[in-house]
N, C-alpha and C positions, 0 to 999 in steps of 0.2 A: 803278295807273297808272303808277308808275315802271317796273314790270315790262314793261309793254307798249311802253314808250319805249325800253327797253333792247333789247328784241326788234327794233324797228324799226331801231334803230341797228344791230344785229348783222347783220339782213338787208341793209342798205345796204352794210356793210363786205364782206359775203359777195359781193354784186354786183360790188363793185370787183375782189375776188378773182378773181371768174369772168371778169370782164373782162380780166384779164391772162392767163388761161390760154393763148389763143392770140394775144396781143398781136403784130400786126405779120406775121403768119404768114399767107400766103395758103392757101385752101382747095386750090389747085393750085399750088405754089410753082414759079417759073420755075427751070429747069436747063438752059436753054440754052447751048451752048458759045459762049464769047464774052461771056457777062452781065458786066457790072461790078457786084460786090457793094458796097451801100453801106449804111451804117447813119444812119438820122434819128432824133435825140433829141427827144422832145418836152419841153415845159417841166413837164409834170405828169402825175400820172396819166391815163388816157385817158379823156376825157370826151367830151360832145357836140360842144364847140367844136372838136375835132380831127377832126370828120369829113371835111373836105376832102382830108386827107392819105390815109385810107381810100378816099376815092371814086376819088382817083388811082390807088391801089393795085388796087383792085377791077376798075376798068375797063381796067387794062391799060397806063395812060399811062406808066408808068415801064418797064415791059417793053417797049413800043414804041420807047422811047428806048435800049434795051439795058441798062437798069439793073435789077438784082435788090435790091430795097429792104426793109429790115427796120426797122421802128419800135419804138423803146424808150420807156418812160415815164422821165419825170424827176419830181425831187421840189422844185421851185421853180427860180428862176433862177440860183441859184449851182450846182445840180446840172447844168442842161444846159449851163452854160460849162464845168464842170468835165469833163463827158461829151465835150465837143468837144476840149478843151485835152489831156486824156489820152490821145484817139485811141480811146476806146471807141466814140465816132460820128464819122462825118466831117464831118455837119451837123447843125445844130441849130435849134429854134425859140426864138431868144435875142432879147431885149429891149434897145433902145437904151439906155435910163438905165442899166441893170444892166451893159451892155458898156462904158458909159462909166466907171463905177466900176472894172470889171475890168481895163480897158486900163491903169491906173494901178498894178496889180498884175501887169505884163507879160504879159497877155492879148495874143494875136495874131490874134483873132477879127475878121472884118468881115462887116458886113451886105451880102447880095447881092441881097435883095428884102425889103420890109416889108408885112406883111399887115395890121397893126392900124395903120390910119392914125390913130386915136384912142386915148388910153390906156385900158385897162380896169380900171384900180386903183379898187378899191371896198372900203368898209368897210361890213361887215353888222351889224347889231343887230336888237332885237326891241322891239315896243310891245306891252304895257308891258314895262320895261327900260330900256337905256340910251338908246334911240330917238334915234340919232346921226341928224340929217337936215341939219346945216350944218357948215361947218369949225370954227366957235367949239366944236362939242361935242366935237372931238377932245382938247381940253385937259382933263386931270382923268380920262380914259379909260385903261381897261386893255385893250389890244388883244393877242388871242392870235394868235400868228404863227410861222410855221415858224422853227426856229432856222437862221440864215445866209442868210435871204431878203432879197435886196435891195428888196423892195418897202417895207419899213418905212422904209428911207432915203428912198424917194420920198415917202412919206406925211410924213415929218418936214421934207423940202424943202417939201412942198405947204403945211404948216402956216406955215413960214418966211416964204414967199412971200405969206401973208395976215398977216403980223403976229402970228402965233401963237407960243408959246413951245413948241418941240418936246420941250423936257424934261420937260413936263407929260404926256407921253403915255408911260405905262408899256407895257413889251412883256413879254407873257407866253408864253414858249416853248411850242409845242405842235406836233405832227405834224399835217400837212394833214389825214390821215384822222379825227384827234380833234376838230377845231375845230368842225364843225357839230353833233355830239352835245354837245360843251361849251357852244356857245351856247345850242341847245335847251334842256339841262338847268340853265341858269344858273349853269354853273361857269366861263365867259366872258361878259364884257360886250359884246364886239365881236371880230370876226374880219376878216381881209382876204383877200378873195378876188377873181378877175375877175368883172365884172359879168354875165358869162355864166352863173355859178352861181346866180343869181337864182332860176330856176324850180324847181330843188330845194330850196333854202333856204326859198322861200316855202311848198312844199308841208309840209315838215318842220315849220315854224313853225306853220302851220295845224292841225297834229295837236296842238301842245301849247296850242291856244287862242289864239295870238299872232299878231301881224303882222309880217312881215320888213320891214326898212327897210334901203334901201341908198344911200349916198352915193356917188355917182359922181364921182371927183375931177375928171373931164373938164367935167362940168356946172358947176363952179365954177372955171373958168378954166384948169385943167391943158391944156397945149397940148404933148403930147410924142408923137413917133413911139414905137410900142411893140414888139410882137412880128413877127420876120420870120425869114428863112433866114440863118443864118450860117455861116462856114466860116472854119478857120484861113487864113492867109496862105500857108503852105507848101502846104497842099492846093490852095488856089485857082490858085497858080502853077505846080504839077505837073500840074492836072488841069482845066483850064479848061473844056473841051467837056463833061466829066461835070458840072460845076458848072451850065453853061448848060442841059444836057437836064435835070437834075434841077429846076431852077427852071421850066423851061417846062412840064414834066408834072404838077408841082405846082399851078401856077396854073390849069391845064385842071381839076384837080379842084375848086378854091376856085369856078371859074365854074359847074360842074356843079351843086356844093352849093346855090348861091343860086338857080339855075335850078329845082331840084326837091329841096327839102328833106325830103320824105317819103322820096323815092328814096335820098336821101344817108343817111339814119337807117337803113333797111334794109340798105344796103350795109355800113356801119360795123358793124352788129351782127354781120355774118359774122366780125368780129375781135373784138369786145369783146361777149360775149353777155349780161353783165349790165346793159348799158345799157337804159335806158327809151327807146323810140323816141319818144314825144310829148315827153318832157323834150328830147331831141336835137333836135327841130323847133323847140322854142321856144329853145333855144340858138343855133340857126343863125340865127334871126331876129335876135336880139341882135347876134350875130357880124357880120352883114350891114350893120348901122347902123356898125360900127366899121371895117370894110374897104372899104365902097362909100361913097365921097366924091367931091366935085367933080373933084378930082385923078384918082381912079381911073377915073372914069366918062370922063374926057377921054384918059387917058394908059394905062389898063390897070391891071389888079389886080397888086399887088406893086411898083407903081411908088413912086418917092420921090425927092427933089430933096435935093443936097448942101447948098443953103441951109436947108431944115427941119431935116436932120440937125444942122447948126451950131446952129440955135437950140435943139435939143435938149440939146445937148452943153452950150452955153452956160448953159441952165438949170440943169442939175445943178452946173455949176461956182459958179454964183451961189447957189444955194439948199441945196446937199447938203453943204456945208462942204469941198469938194475944194480943194485947193491948186492954184492956176492954173498954177503953173510946173511942175508935175507931170501936170497933166491931158492927156489926148491931144488932139491937133490932131482937128479934125472930119475931115480927109481920113484920118486913121487909122482911122476907124470904118467906112467903107463902100468899094464897089467897084461902080460902076455899069454895068459892061460886060456884064453876065449877064441883063439883063431882056430878054424876047422882043422881036426887031425888029419884029414884026407883033404890037401890044399885044392882050392877051387881055382884051377887054372884059367887064364884069360884065353 
């Protein structure tokens, strides 16, 4: 039985590697004269949740805007911020809570669109096993998480807001690619991933004769903006029209992804052949619940308000142990000028 599980995890890992082999490369890359080369950093390895960016790429929305876009993977919140800050990528899929923390360490990134209107942060466990179903279950838990991930700070802030002791949550360092195998094999009590990972974790848990449990923090009162498009202030200042074009083309990809998930899954697979189309479709359904809200139905995908950014910033100052005197101003975190004048409605 252990051999079969090991073989399964090897296949999963191989699929991820296969997905990277042509990541961000178009079957017929645009080489037209005058095209602006751009690199966009994902927050994680390529997964179904990232299909909107590949839909925009496959349908030529970036090319139509005069952009030749390359998409690269990330290894968590810290890595995408590092990719943008270092210039490896001009833009990245950054989350607001992590950026709030990063700005205290001299980051100059600002949000120009927000895709995840609801926070996707989740703790996964198994039943039988740790069976984490409520906030109180986090106390005394050992959580496997990527070294340097900002998500553990958010989970501890969430615990503090519920009157729980975050020091009672132990963190076990583990690479993202190792976490799901560790959970399934019993080497980890729990792991933290975005809720969109649930379809894949559910399948692997079932093969082990167990049920996957997910604790979505947003279901228990966590009200935070999460991931969206971010860029450094210097790049925004020097390339405002490029930023505007990238945002517009990307949001068209998000709209089309929700309108036709099956088509989106097929298009994304051109760039990440190891992905399972059915899992991608299921991830898109979860993604839609995070991105399509009353606000975005009215104002368009990617929309956000300065007031809600401030609320997210204040939450991190109050609950994440930030020194209020060193925390960034809410206005340091965003620039509202780049959302499409004509809203791209879901």
